[in-house]
C-alpha positions in Angstrom: -4.5 -14.0 -30.0 -6.1 -17.5 -29.3 -2.5 -18.9 -29.6 -1.2 -16.2 -26.9 -4.2 -17.7 -24.7 -3.5 -21.4 -25.4 0.2 -21.0 -24.5 -0.6 -19.0 -21.6 -3.1 -21.6 -20.2 -0.4 -24.5 -21.0 2.3 -22.6 -19.1 0.2 -22.3 -16.2 -0.7 -25.8 -15.8 2.8 -26.6 -15.3 3.3 -25.1 -11.7 1.6 -22.6 -9.2 4.2 -20.2 -9.7 3.8 -20.1 -13.6 -0.1 -19.8 -12.6 0.5 -16.8 -10.2 3.1 -15.1 -12.6 0.4 -15.1 -15.2 -3.3 -14.8 -13.9 -2.2 -12.8 -10.5 0.3 -10.6 -11.9 -1.6 -7.5 -10.6 -1.2 -8.9 -7.0 2.7 -9.8 -7.6 4.4 -6.5 -8.8 7.7 -7.4 -7.4 10.1 -10.4 -8.5 9.4 -13.4 -6.2 11.9 -13.8 -3.4 13.5 -17.0 -2.7 11.2 -17.5 0.4 8.3 -17.2 -2.6 10.1 -19.7 -4.9 10.7 -22.1 -2.2 7.0 -21.9 -0.7 5.6 -22.4 -4.5 8.1 -25.4 -5.1 7.0 -26.9 -1.7 3.0 -26.4 -2.9 3.9 -28.2 -6.4 5.9 -31.3 -4.4 2.5 -31.4 -2.3 0.3 -31.5 -5.0 1.2 -35.1 -5.7 1.3 -35.9 -2.3 -2.2 -37.1 -0.7 -3.1 -35.8 2.7 0.2 -33.5 2.6 0.2 -31.0 5.5 2.3 -27.9 6.0 2.8 -24.8 8.3 3.8 -21.7 6.9 5.1 -19.0 9.0 6.2 -15.4 7.4 5.8 -11.7 8.5 2.8 -10.1 7.6 2.6 -8.8 3.9 4.9 -11.2 2.4 2.3 -12.6 0.1 1.2 -15.8 1.9 -2.5 -15.5 1.6 -2.0 -14.5 -2.2 0.2 -17.3 -3.1 -1.4 -20.1 -0.9 -4.8 -19.0 -0.4 -5.5 -17.7 -4.0 -2.8 -18.8 -6.2 -2.4 -22.6 -5.2 -6.0 -23.1 -4.5 -7.1 -21.9 -7.7 -4.0 -23.7 -9.7 -5.0 -26.9 -7.5 -8.6 -26.7 -8.6 -7.9 -26.2 -12.2 -4.9 -28.5 -13.0 -4.3 -30.5 -10.0 -5.6 -34.3 -9.9 -6.4 -33.5 -6.3 -9.4 -31.2 -6.2 -9.6 -30.8 -2.5 -7.9 -27.9 -0.3 -8.2 -27.0 3.5 -7.6 -23.6 4.4 -7.7 -23.1 8.1 -7.9 -19.5 9.0 -7.0 -17.7 12.6 
């Protein structure tokens, strides 16, 4: 059992997408769309850039808050070298 936990932690550390798939799977029951994969890849590239900024627009109900506000922020706090995130709300 400990081996499985360790493997999950190592896999989740690789990218926000892996983190969301492992730890937020109850929120993401459907397969990721191309938009989700592109968004998660963009977030991964931003995690290595200091002061990176991005605006995301997508229809309601397309998991923006789940992926960015929950998944990326948690992943970044746990695994990224940058431990800061700014999440403005409407």
